[in-house]
Biopython code that builds the backbone (N, CA, C, O; Angstrom):
import numpy as np
from Bio.PDB.StructureBuilder import StructureBuilder

atoms = [
    (1, "HIS", "N", (109.533, 92.912, 113.010)),
    (1, "HIS", "CA", (109.772, 91.879, 111.723)),
    (1, "HIS", "C", (108.549, 91.510, 111.773)),
    (1, "HIS", "O", (107.935, 91.332, 112.825)),
    (2, "PRO", "N", (108.079, 91.358, 110.612)),
    (2, "PRO", "CA", (106.427, 90.639, 110.006)),
    (2, "PRO", "C", (106.290, 89.439, 111.043)),
    (2, "PRO", "O", (105.424, 89.462, 111.918)),
    (3, "LEU", "N", (107.021, 88.586, 110.926)),
    (3, "LEU", "CA", (107.081, 87.125, 111.770)),
    (3, "LEU", "C", (106.581, 87.083, 113.428)),
    (3, "LEU", "O", (105.974, 86.332, 114.192)),
    (4, "SER", "N", (107.171, 88.230, 113.434)),
    (4, "SER", "CA", (106.804, 88.669, 115.091)),
    (4, "SER", "C", (105.568, 89.024, 115.703)),
    (4, "SER", "O", (105.341, 88.982, 116.912)),
    (5, "LEU", "N", (104.691, 89.415, 114.703)),
    (5, "LEU", "CA", (103.758, 89.860, 114.602)),
    (5, "LEU", "C", (102.628, 88.347, 115.212)),
    (5, "LEU", "O", (101.518, 88.419, 115.739)),
    (6, "CYS", "N", (103.417, 87.153, 114.892)),
    (6, "CYS", "CA", (102.562, 86.243, 115.128)),
    (6, "CYS", "C", (103.290, 85.452, 116.377)),
    (6, "CYS", "O", (102.891, 84.339, 116.717)),
    (7, "ASN", "N", (104.040, 85.903, 116.825)),
    (7, "ASN", "CA", (104.925, 85.393, 117.904)),
    (7, "ASN", "C", (104.157, 86.066, 119.309)),
    (7, "ASN", "O", (104.020, 87.273, 119.512)),
    (8, "THR", "N", (103.730, 85.031, 120.148)),
    (8, "THR", "CA", (103.129, 85.493, 121.547)),
    (8, "THR", "C", (104.168, 85.246, 122.547)),
    (8, "THR", "O", (103.824, 85.317, 123.727)),
    (9, "SER", "N", (105.338, 84.978, 122.276)),
    (9, "SER", "CA", (106.178, 85.232, 123.358)),
    (9, "SER", "C", (106.753, 86.677, 123.598)),
    (9, "SER", "O", (107.150, 87.462, 122.737)),
    (10, "GLU", "N", (106.713, 86.841, 124.871)),
    (10, "GLU", "CA", (106.858, 88.216, 125.625)),
    (10, "GLU", "C", (108.740, 88.360, 125.843)),
    (10, "GLU", "O", (109.169, 89.336, 126.458)),
    (11, "ASP", "N", (109.580, 87.453, 125.358)),
    (11, "ASP", "CA", (110.987, 87.908, 125.298)),
    (11, "ASP", "C", (111.153, 88.327, 124.165)),
    (11, "ASP", "O", (112.332, 88.664, 124.062)),
    (12, "GLU", "N", (110.594, 88.497, 123.222)),
    (12, "GLU", "CA", (110.724, 89.600, 122.040)),
    (12, "GLU", "C", (110.792, 91.143, 122.590)),
    (12, "GLU", "O", (109.917, 91.566, 123.346)),
    (13, "HIS", "N", (111.854, 91.925, 122.175)),
    (13, "HIS", "CA", (111.812, 93.230, 122.763)),
    (13, "HIS", "C", (112.299, 93.982, 120.983)),
    (13, "HIS", "O", (113.116, 93.549, 120.170)),
    (14, "THR", "N", (111.735, 94.752, 120.936)),
    (14, "THR", "CA", (111.677, 95.636, 119.377)),
    (14, "THR", "C", (111.863, 97.212, 119.826)),
    (14, "THR", "O", (111.065, 97.770, 120.579)),
    (15, "GLU", "N", (112.979, 97.828, 119.286)),
    (15, "GLU", "CA", (112.883, 99.875, 119.627)),
    (15, "GLU", "C", (111.746, 100.156, 119.173)),
    (15, "GLU", "O", (111.317, 99.536, 118.200)),
    (16, "SER", "N", (111.050, 101.098, 119.747)),
    (16, "SER", "CA", (110.306, 101.899, 119.299)),
    (16, "SER", "C", (111.118, 102.594, 118.274)),
    (16, "SER", "O", (112.321, 102.630, 118.017)),
    (17, "GLY", "N", (109.729, 103.296, 117.627)),
    (17, "GLY", "CA", (110.000, 104.286, 116.485)),
    (17, "GLY", "C", (110.471, 103.098, 114.938)),
    (17, "GLY", "O", (111.195, 103.438, 114.003)),
    (18, "PHE", "N", (109.887, 101.920, 115.087)),
    (18, "PHE", "CA", (110.395, 101.085, 113.635)),
    (18, "PHE", "C", (108.909, 101.382, 112.846)),
    (18, "PHE", "O", (107.911, 102.036, 113.148)),
    (19, "ILE", "N", (109.218, 100.732, 111.931)),
    (19, "ILE", "CA", (108.200, 100.696, 111.027)),
    (19, "ILE", "C", (108.041, 99.003, 110.614)),
    (19, "ILE", "O", (108.968, 98.246, 110.328)),
    (20, "THR", "N", (106.539, 98.665, 110.682)),
    (20, "THR", "CA", (106.393, 97.321, 110.231)),
    (20, "THR", "C", (106.247, 97.146, 109.046)),
    (20, "THR", "O", (105.494, 97.939, 108.480)),
    (21, "ILE", "N", (106.776, 96.260, 108.374)),
    (21, "ILE", "CA", (106.036, 95.911, 106.806)),
    (21, "ILE", "C", (105.663, 94.344, 106.803)),
    (21, "ILE", "O", (106.467, 93.414, 106.733)),
    (22, "VAL", "N", (104.578, 94.281, 106.874)),
    (22, "VAL", "CA", (103.942, 93.041, 106.397)),
    (22, "VAL", "C", (103.751, 92.380, 104.840)),
    (22, "VAL", "O", (102.980, 92.994, 104.102)),
    (23, "LYS", "N", (104.296, 91.375, 104.398)),
    (23, "LYS", "CA", (103.896, 90.896, 103.017)),
    (23, "LYS", "C", (102.854, 90.082, 103.106)),
    (23, "LYS", "O", (103.188, 88.991, 103.569)),
    (24, "LEU", "N", (101.518, 90.184, 102.803)),
    (24, "LEU", "CA", (100.431, 89.350, 102.821)),
    (24, "LEU", "C", (100.542, 88.287, 101.428)),
    (24, "LEU", "O", (100.714, 88.483, 100.225)),
    (25, "GLU", "N", (100.376, 87.244, 102.166)),
    (25, "GLU", "CA", (100.009, 85.825, 101.087)),
    (25, "GLU", "C", (98.767, 85.581, 100.280)),
    (25, "GLU", "O", (97.673, 85.763, 100.814)),
    (26, "GLN", "N", (98.839, 85.253, 99.253)),
    (26, "GLN", "CA", (97.525, 85.046, 98.696)),
    (26, "GLN", "C", (96.503, 84.194, 99.803)),
    (26, "GLN", "O", (96.881, 83.387, 100.652)),
    (27, "PRO", "N", (95.297, 84.570, 99.561)),
    (27, "PRO", "CA", (94.432, 84.043, 100.556)),
    (27, "PRO", "C", (94.089, 82.310, 100.336)),
    (27, "PRO", "O", (93.577, 81.539, 101.147)),
    (28, "ASP", "N", (94.583, 82.035, 98.910)),
    (28, "ASP", "CA", (94.543, 80.256, 99.264)),
    (28, "ASP", "C", (95.922, 79.697, 99.708)),
    (28, "ASP", "O", (96.085, 78.490, 99.886)),
    (29, "ARG", "N", (96.824, 80.530, 99.867)),
    (29, "ARG", "CA", (98.190, 79.821, 100.335)),
    (29, "ARG", "C", (98.074, 79.988, 101.950)),
    (29, "ARG", "O", (98.762, 79.353, 102.750)),
    (30, "ASP", "N", (97.227, 80.812, 102.243)),
    (30, "ASP", "CA", (97.423, 81.204, 103.763)),
    (30, "ASP", "C", (95.911, 80.721, 104.249)),
    (30, "ASP", "O", (95.839, 81.778, 104.877)),
    (31, "PRO", "N", (95.045, 80.288, 104.439)),
    (31, "PRO", "CA", (93.854, 80.440, 104.482)),
    (31, "PRO", "C", (93.530, 80.679, 105.998)),
    (31, "PRO", "O", (92.395, 81.087, 106.245)),
    (32, "ASN", "N", (94.350, 80.484, 106.988)),
    (32, "ASN", "CA", (94.210, 80.545, 108.345)),
    (32, "ASN", "C", (95.276, 81.654, 108.771)),
    (32, "ASN", "O", (96.327, 81.206, 109.232)),
    (33, "PRO", "N", (95.152, 83.009, 108.681)),
    (33, "PRO", "CA", (96.300, 83.580, 109.176)),
    (33, "PRO", "C", (96.287, 83.664, 110.876)),
    (33, "PRO", "O", (95.292, 83.424, 111.561)),
    (34, "CYS", "N", (97.460, 84.013, 111.335)),
    (34, "CYS", "CA", (97.540, 83.980, 112.825)),
    (34, "CYS", "C", (96.439, 84.836, 113.455)),
    (34, "CYS", "O", (95.703, 84.529, 114.393)),
    (35, "LEU", "N", (96.483, 86.151, 112.639)),
    (35, "LEU", "CA", (95.533, 87.370, 113.116)),
    (35, "LEU", "C", (95.190, 88.260, 111.383)),
    (35, "LEU", "O", (95.891, 88.369, 110.377)),
    (36, "SER", "N", (93.796, 88.746, 111.724)),
    (36, "SER", "CA", (93.734, 89.425, 110.512)),
    (36, "SER", "C", (94.330, 90.548, 110.431)),
    (36, "SER", "O", (95.080, 91.002, 111.295)),
    (37, "LEU", "N", (93.961, 91.215, 109.111)),
    (37, "LEU", "CA", (94.906, 92.236, 108.637)),
    (37, "LEU", "C", (95.097, 93.311, 110.105)),
    (37, "LEU", "O", (96.107, 93.656, 110.718)),
    (38, "ALA", "N", (93.585, 93.635, 110.311)),
    (38, "ALA", "CA", (93.104, 94.993, 111.550)),
    (38, "ALA", "C", (94.093, 94.441, 112.878)),
    (38, "ALA", "O", (94.765, 95.261, 113.502)),
    (39, "ASN", "N", (94.105, 93.070, 113.213)),
    (39, "ASN", "CA", (94.867, 92.692, 114.502)),
    (39, "ASN", "C", (96.467, 93.115, 114.266)),
    (39, "ASN", "O", (97.132, 93.783, 115.058)),
    (40, "LYS", "N", (96.917, 92.584, 113.026)),
    (40, "LYS", "CA", (98.363, 92.731, 113.065)),
    (40, "LYS", "C", (98.967, 94.038, 113.436)),
    (40, "LYS", "O", (99.886, 94.351, 114.192)),
    (41, "ALA", "N", (97.858, 94.948, 112.378)),
    (41, "ALA", "CA", (98.161, 96.366, 112.728)),
    (41, "ALA", "C", (97.786, 96.815, 114.163)),
    (41, "ALA", "O", (98.539, 97.558, 114.792)),
    (42, "LYS", "N", (96.967, 96.496, 114.523)),
    (42, "LYS", "CA", (97.042, 96.852, 116.036)),
    (42, "LYS", "C", (98.035, 96.428, 117.116)),
    (42, "LYS", "O", (98.284, 97.019, 118.167)),
    (43, "LEU", "N", (98.534, 95.329, 116.668)),
    (43, "LEU", "CA", (99.601, 94.438, 117.334)),
    (43, "LEU", "C", (100.967, 95.260, 117.289)),
    (43, "LEU", "O", (101.828, 95.465, 118.145)),
    (44, "ALA", "N", (100.840, 95.631, 116.027)),
    (44, "ALA", "CA", (102.214, 95.996, 115.228)),
    (44, "ALA", "C", (102.229, 97.717, 116.397)),
    (44, "ALA", "O", (103.202, 98.158, 117.008)),
    (45, "GLY", "N", (101.021, 98.222, 116.350)),
    (45, "GLY", "CA", (100.774, 99.840, 117.099)),
    (45, "GLY", "C", (101.086, 99.545, 118.441)),
    (45, "GLY", "O", (101.870, 100.376, 118.900)),
    (46, "GLU", "N", (100.706, 98.524, 119.365)),
    (46, "GLU", "CA", (101.072, 98.103, 120.716)),
    (46, "GLU", "C", (102.594, 98.032, 121.120)),
    (46, "GLU", "O", (103.144, 98.466, 122.132)),
    (47, "ARG", "N", (103.135, 97.338, 120.002)),
    (47, "ARG", "CA", (104.577, 96.946, 120.431)),
    (47, "ARG", "C", (105.549, 98.101, 119.812)),
    (47, "ARG", "O", (106.763, 97.897, 119.830)),
    (48, "GLY", "N", (105.021, 99.332, 119.256)),
    (48, "GLY", "CA", (105.636, 100.283, 119.225)),
    (48, "GLY", "C", (105.953, 100.966, 117.700)),
    (48, "GLY", "O", (106.747, 101.899, 117.585)),
    (49, "ALA", "N", (105.412, 100.526, 116.840)),
    (49, "ALA", "CA", (105.491, 100.556, 115.320)),
    (49, "ALA", "C", (104.930, 102.120, 115.316)),
    (49, "ALA", "O", (104.054, 102.563, 116.059)),
    (50, "ARG", "N", (105.836, 103.019, 114.036)),
    (50, "ARG", "CA", (105.442, 104.410, 114.046)),
    (50, "ARG", "C", (104.248, 104.201, 112.948)),
    (50, "ARG", "O", (103.187, 104.823, 113.001)),
    (51, "ALA", "N", (104.533, 103.359, 112.076)),
    (51, "ALA", "CA", (103.632, 102.820, 110.921)),
    (51, "ALA", "C", (103.449, 101.562, 110.661)),
    (51, "ALA", "O", (104.271, 100.801, 111.170)),
    (52, "ILE", "N", (102.652, 101.120, 110.045)),
    (52, "ILE", "CA", (102.589, 99.732, 109.715)),
    (52, "ILE", "C", (102.224, 99.842, 107.944)),
    (52, "ILE", "O", (101.336, 100.504, 107.407)),
    (53, "LEU", "N", (103.099, 99.078, 107.403)),
    (53, "LEU", "CA", (102.990, 98.987, 105.776)),
    (53, "LEU", "C", (102.626, 97.442, 105.264)),
    (53, "LEU", "O", (103.203, 96.380, 105.498)),
    (54, "PHE", "N", (101.595, 97.700, 104.574)),
    (54, "PHE", "CA", (101.039, 95.900, 103.997)),
    (54, "PHE", "C", (101.473, 96.101, 102.630)),
    (54, "PHE", "O", (101.522, 97.214, 102.107)),
    (55, "ASP", "N", (101.835, 94.857, 101.969)),
    (55, "ASP", "CA", (102.496, 94.555, 100.629)),
    (55, "ASP", "C", (100.811, 93.812, 100.365)),
    (55, "ASP", "O", (100.433, 92.760, 100.880)),
    (56, "ILE", "N", (100.132, 94.551, 99.585)),
    (56, "ILE", "CA", (99.037, 93.346, 99.165)),
    (56, "ILE", "C", (99.141, 93.274, 97.571)),
    (56, "ILE", "O", (98.143, 93.315, 96.852)),
    (57, "THR", "N", (100.422, 93.163, 97.101)),
    (57, "THR", "CA", (100.263, 92.730, 95.898)),
    (57, "THR", "C", (99.759, 91.649, 95.623)),
    (57, "THR", "O", (99.046, 91.621, 94.620)),
    (58, "ASP", "N", (99.937, 90.491, 96.348)),
    (58, "ASP", "CA", (99.449, 88.961, 96.270)),
    (58, "ASP", "C", (98.150, 88.891, 96.896)),
    (58, "ASP", "O", (97.695, 87.771, 96.662)),
    (59, "ASP", "N", (97.077, 89.807, 97.818)),
    (59, "ASP", "CA", (96.057, 89.731, 98.272)),
    (59, "ASP", "C", (95.427, 91.132, 98.454)),
    (59, "ASP", "O", (95.464, 91.810, 99.481)),
    (60, "GLU", "N", (94.727, 91.509, 97.046)),
    (60, "GLU", "CA", (94.274, 92.674, 96.485)),
    (60, "GLU", "C", (93.130, 92.802, 97.480)),
    (60, "GLU", "O", (92.712, 93.908, 97.823)),
    (61, "SER", "N", (92.734, 91.899, 97.842)),
    (61, "SER", "CA", (91.147, 91.937, 98.599)),
    (61, "SER", "C", (91.768, 92.561, 99.934)),
    (61, "SER", "O", (90.863, 92.896, 100.700)),
    (62, "ALA", "N", (92.923, 92.791, 100.388)),
    (62, "ALA", "CA", (93.530, 93.266, 101.726)),
    (62, "ALA", "C", (92.664, 94.554, 101.860)),
    (62, "ALA", "O", (92.175, 94.813, 102.960)),
    (63, "ALA", "N", (92.499, 95.183, 101.043)),
    (63, "ALA", "CA", (92.241, 96.548, 100.769)),
    (63, "ALA", "C", (90.980, 97.186, 100.925)),
    (63, "ALA", "O", (90.679, 98.379, 100.925)),
    (64, "ASP", "N", (90.188, 95.979, 101.080)),
    (64, "ASP", "CA", (88.879, 96.208, 101.639)),
    (64, "ASP", "C", (88.617, 95.952, 103.610)),
    (64, "ASP", "O", (87.683, 96.239, 104.359)),
    (65, "GLN", "N", (90.072, 95.235, 103.846)),
    (65, "GLN", "CA", (89.935, 95.245, 105.115)),
    (65, "GLN", "C", (90.425, 96.593, 106.043)),
    (65, "GLN", "O", (90.304, 96.761, 107.256)),
    (66, "VAL", "N", (90.889, 97.286, 105.245)),
    (66, "VAL", "CA", (91.194, 98.667, 105.997)),
    (66, "VAL", "C", (90.260, 99.840, 106.564)),
    (66, "VAL", "O", (90.568, 100.832, 107.223)),
    (67, "GLN", "N", (89.386, 99.531, 106.232)),
    (67, "GLN", "CA", (88.201, 100.925, 106.467)),
    (67, "GLN", "C", (87.226, 99.945, 107.310)),
    (67, "GLN", "O", (86.048, 99.779, 106.993)),
    (68, "THR", "N", (88.016, 99.135, 108.730)),
    (68, "THR", "CA", (87.299, 98.813, 109.901)),
    (68, "THR", "C", (87.414, 99.608, 111.055)),
    (68, "THR", "O", (88.342, 100.413, 110.978)),
    (69, "PRO", "N", (86.699, 99.644, 112.212)),
    (69, "PRO", "CA", (86.760, 100.757, 113.028)),
    (69, "PRO", "C", (88.176, 100.488, 113.950)),
    (69, "PRO", "O", (88.754, 101.445, 114.465)),
    (70, "LEU", "N", (88.601, 99.295, 114.083)),
    (70, "LEU", "CA", (89.782, 98.894, 114.632)),
    (70, "LEU", "C", (90.903, 99.764, 113.680)),
    (70, "LEU", "O", (91.587, 100.701, 114.091)),
    (71, "ILE", "N", (90.905, 99.373, 112.722)),
    (71, "ILE", "CA", (92.350, 100.072, 111.882)),
    (71, "ILE", "C", (91.990, 101.963, 111.922)),
    (71, "ILE", "O", (92.811, 102.855, 112.134)),
    (72, "LEU", "N", (90.480, 102.105, 111.635)),
    (72, "LEU", "CA", (90.660, 103.768, 111.614)),
    (72, "LEU", "C", (90.945, 104.297, 113.143)),
    (72, "LEU", "O", (91.466, 105.396, 113.334)),
    (73, "GLY", "N", (90.593, 103.502, 114.120)),
    (73, "GLY", "CA", (90.945, 104.134, 114.971)),
    (73, "GLY", "C", (92.594, 104.142, 115.645)),
    (73, "GLY", "O", (92.913, 104.804, 116.633)),
    (74, "LEU", "N", (93.228, 103.531, 115.108)),
    (74, "LEU", "CA", (94.631, 103.590, 115.425)),
    (74, "LEU", "C", (95.343, 105.063, 114.965)),
    (74, "LEU", "O", (94.990, 105.847, 114.083)),
    (75, "SER", "N", (96.667, 105.139, 116.063)),
    (75, "SER", "CA", (96.979, 106.635, 115.762)),
    (75, "SER", "C", (98.095, 106.664, 114.925)),
    (75, "SER", "O", (98.567, 107.714, 114.488)),
    (76, "GLN", "N", (98.674, 105.202, 114.612)),
    (76, "GLN", "CA", (99.474, 105.132, 113.433)),
    (76, "GLN", "C", (99.010, 105.071, 111.934)),
    (76, "GLN", "O", (98.018, 104.415, 111.616)),
    (77, "PRO", "N", (99.641, 105.666, 111.164)),
    (77, "PRO", "CA", (99.063, 105.248, 109.682)),
    (77, "PRO", "C", (99.617, 103.628, 109.003)),
    (77, "PRO", "O", (100.589, 102.873, 109.038)),
    (78, "VAL", "N", (98.462, 103.727, 108.494)),
    (78, "VAL", "CA", (98.463, 101.878, 107.749)),
    (78, "VAL", "C", (98.443, 101.974, 106.549)),
    (78, "VAL", "O", (97.274, 102.189, 106.226)),
    (79, "VAL", "N", (99.121, 101.933, 105.632)),
    (79, "VAL", "CA", (99.680, 102.486, 104.338)),
    (79, "VAL", "C", (100.084, 100.960, 103.386)),
    (79, "VAL", "O", (101.010, 100.172, 103.583)),
    (80, "LEU", "N", (99.043, 100.934, 102.362)),
    (80, "LEU", "CA", (98.833, 99.599, 101.321)),
    (80, "LEU", "C", (99.889, 99.864, 100.441)),
    (80, "LEU", "O", (99.797, 100.945, 99.860)),
    (81, "ILE", "N", (100.952, 99.116, 100.162)),
    (81, "ILE", "CA", (101.548, 99.214, 98.829)),
    (81, "ILE", "C", (101.241, 98.098, 98.097)),
    (81, "ILE", "O", (100.576, 97.168, 98.555)),
    (82, "ARG", "N", (101.730, 98.137, 96.876)),
    (82, "ARG", "CA", (101.798, 96.874, 95.531)),
    (82, "ARG", "C", (102.719, 97.348, 94.655)),
    (82, "ARG", "O", (103.318, 98.417, 94.531)),
    (83, "GLY", "N", (102.688, 95.924, 93.854)),
    (83, "GLY", "CA", (103.792, 96.210, 92.551)),
    (83, "GLY", "C", (105.009, 96.846, 92.977)),
    (83, "GLY", "O", (105.410, 97.056, 94.122)),
    (84, "HIS", "N", (105.555, 97.132, 91.809)),
    (84, "HIS", "CA", (106.766, 97.614, 91.621)),
    (84, "HIS", "C", (107.285, 98.307, 93.190)),
    (84, "HIS", "O", (108.409, 98.138, 93.662)),
    (85, "ASP", "N", (106.534, 98.850, 93.627)),
    (85, "ASP", "CA", (106.760, 99.860, 95.140)),
    (85, "ASP", "C", (107.100, 99.011, 96.189)),
    (85, "ASP", "O", (107.962, 99.320, 97.012)),
    (86, "ALA", "N", (106.282, 97.624, 96.228)),
    (86, "ALA", "CA", (106.300, 96.893, 97.124)),
    (86, "ALA", "C", (107.774, 95.768, 96.751)),
    (86, "ALA", "O", (108.618, 95.329, 97.532)),
    (87, "GLU", "N", (107.652, 95.599, 95.512)),
    (87, "GLU", "CA", (108.950, 94.772, 95.353)),
    (87, "GLU", "C", (110.252, 95.368, 95.859)),
    (87, "GLU", "O", (111.067, 94.698, 96.494)),
    (88, "LEU", "N", (110.422, 96.672, 95.553)),
    (88, "LEU", "CA", (111.309, 97.610, 95.912)),
    (88, "LEU", "C", (111.729, 97.496, 97.521)),
    (88, "LEU", "O", (112.836, 97.441, 98.057)),
    (89, "LEU", "N", (110.447, 97.483, 98.036)),
    (89, "LEU", "CA", (110.588, 97.656, 99.659)),
    (89, "LEU", "C", (111.029, 96.221, 100.167)),
    (89, "LEU", "O", (111.846, 95.927, 101.039)),
    (90, "MET", "N", (110.238, 95.411, 99.355)),
    (90, "MET", "CA", (110.589, 93.947, 100.298)),
    (90, "MET", "C", (111.843, 93.827, 99.689)),
    (90, "MET", "O", (112.491, 93.380, 100.635)),
    (91, "GLY", "N", (112.641, 93.920, 98.739)),
    (91, "GLY", "CA", (113.932, 93.853, 98.745)),
    (91, "GLY", "C", (114.877, 94.205, 99.618)),
    (91, "GLY", "O", (115.829, 93.505, 99.965)),
    (92, "VAL", "N", (114.554, 95.574, 100.073)),
    (92, "VAL", "CA", (115.341, 95.981, 101.035)),
    (92, "VAL", "C", (115.139, 95.173, 102.527)),
    (92, "VAL", "O", (116.174, 94.961, 103.159)),
    (93, "VAL", "N", (113.857, 94.719, 103.105)),
    (93, "VAL", "CA", (113.912, 94.065, 103.942)),
    (93, "VAL", "C", (114.573, 92.833, 103.606)),
    (93, "VAL", "O", (115.596, 92.572, 104.237)),
    (94, "ASN", "N", (114.220, 92.121, 102.825)),
    (94, "ASN", "CA", (114.739, 90.725, 102.716)),
    (94, "ASN", "C", (116.351, 90.532, 102.640)),
    (94, "ASN", "O", (117.068, 89.536, 102.733)),
    (95, "LYS", "N", (116.610, 91.889, 102.434)),
    (95, "LYS", "CA", (118.472, 92.033, 102.493)),
    (95, "LYS", "C", (118.559, 92.245, 103.931)),
    (95, "LYS", "O", (119.736, 92.342, 104.280)),
    (96, "ASN", "N", (117.681, 92.357, 104.940)),
    (96, "ASN", "CA", (117.881, 92.824, 105.840)),
    (96, "ASN", "C", (118.784, 94.519, 105.951)),
    (96, "ASN", "O", (119.779, 94.715, 106.649)),
    (97, "ARG", "N", (118.158, 95.469, 105.141)),
    (97, "ARG", "CA", (119.136, 96.224, 105.242)),
    (97, "ARG", "C", (117.919, 97.591, 105.936)),
    (97, "ARG", "O", (116.774, 97.409, 106.350)),
    (98, "GLU", "N", (118.521, 98.603, 105.868)),
    (98, "GLU", "CA", (117.640, 99.491, 106.597)),
    (98, "GLU", "C", (117.478, 100.703, 105.343)),
    (98, "GLU", "O", (118.225, 100.818, 104.372)),
    (99, "ALA", "N", (116.243, 101.582, 105.680)),
    (99, "ALA", "CA", (115.786, 102.243, 104.488)),
    (99, "ALA", "C", (115.209, 103.269, 105.665)),
    (99, "ALA", "O", (114.730, 102.829, 106.710)),
    (100, "HIS", "N", (115.314, 104.723, 105.361)),
    (100, "HIS", "CA", (114.493, 105.697, 105.780)),
    (100, "HIS", "C", (113.445, 106.225, 105.115)),
    (100, "HIS", "O", (113.707, 106.685, 104.003)),
    (101, "VAL", "N", (111.933, 106.306, 105.626)),
    (101, "VAL", "CA", (110.696, 106.004, 104.998)),
    (101, "VAL", "C", (110.166, 107.486, 105.334)),
    (101, "VAL", "O", (110.264, 107.712, 106.540)),
    (102, "LYS", "N", (109.728, 108.365, 104.729)),
    (102, "LYS", "CA", (108.684, 109.383, 104.622)),
    (102, "LYS", "C", (107.409, 109.603, 104.123)),
    (102, "LYS", "O", (107.247, 110.177, 103.046)),
    (103, "ILE", "N", (106.535, 109.221, 104.769)),
    (103, "ILE", "CA", (104.934, 109.039, 104.352)),
    (103, "ILE", "C", (104.571, 110.642, 104.431)),
    (103, "ILE", "O", (104.812, 111.544, 105.234)),
    (104, "GLU", "N", (103.778, 110.517, 103.024)),
    (104, "GLU", "CA", (103.019, 111.996, 102.836)),
    (104, "GLU", "C", (101.899, 111.310, 102.533)),
    (104, "GLU", "O", (101.766, 110.266, 101.894)),
    (105, "VAL", "N", (100.931, 112.163, 103.178)),
    (105, "VAL", "CA", (99.442, 112.164, 102.530)),
    (105, "VAL", "C", (98.949, 113.170, 101.842)),
    (105, "VAL", "O", (98.771, 114.296, 102.307)),
    (106, "LYS", "N", (98.639, 112.735, 100.413)),
    (106, "LYS", "CA", (98.238, 114.065, 99.462)),
    (106, "LYS", "C", (96.575, 114.019, 99.323)),
    (106, "LYS", "O", (95.928, 113.174, 98.704)),
    (107, "GLU", "N", (96.237, 114.774, 99.817)),
    (107, "GLU", "CA", (94.751, 115.269, 99.680)),
    (107, "GLU", "C", (94.139, 114.943, 98.415)),
    (107, "GLU", "O", (95.061, 115.120, 97.619)),
    (108, "PRO", "N", (92.952, 114.507, 97.645)),
    (108, "PRO", "CA", (92.778, 114.143, 96.794)),
    (108, "PRO", "C", (92.004, 115.397, 96.153)),
    (108, "PRO", "O", (91.585, 115.338, 94.997)),
]
sb = StructureBuilder()
sb.init_structure("model")
sb.init_model(0)
sb.init_chain("A")
sb.init_seg("    ")
for serial, (resi, resn, name, xyz) in enumerate(atoms, 1):
    if name == "N":
        sb.init_residue(resn, " ", resi, " ")
    sb.init_atom(name, np.array(xyz, "f"), 0.0, 1.0, " ", f" {name:<3s}", serial, name[0])
structure = sb.get_structure()
């Protein structure tokens, strides 16, 4: 769960193989996030996430944070989504439903 990335408790256990989905807030609504985007991605990977998805609809500037050495060094894919696709995915998350995700990388 996205909020668990800010949880420092060691009591929370997650199953490995999950995909972390994080909805980023507008920078002015969350001026001091608990972790940077790169550190959220790193922590999710350390906790067993197979992929990390960020909904950047409300924070388009987050796209600039992806090209950091920390994120580029992760073995898990970091995916940025926005707009209608993000809205559909967040609808699944908000209803606590499960979905199967297939990530394909298309070369330019």
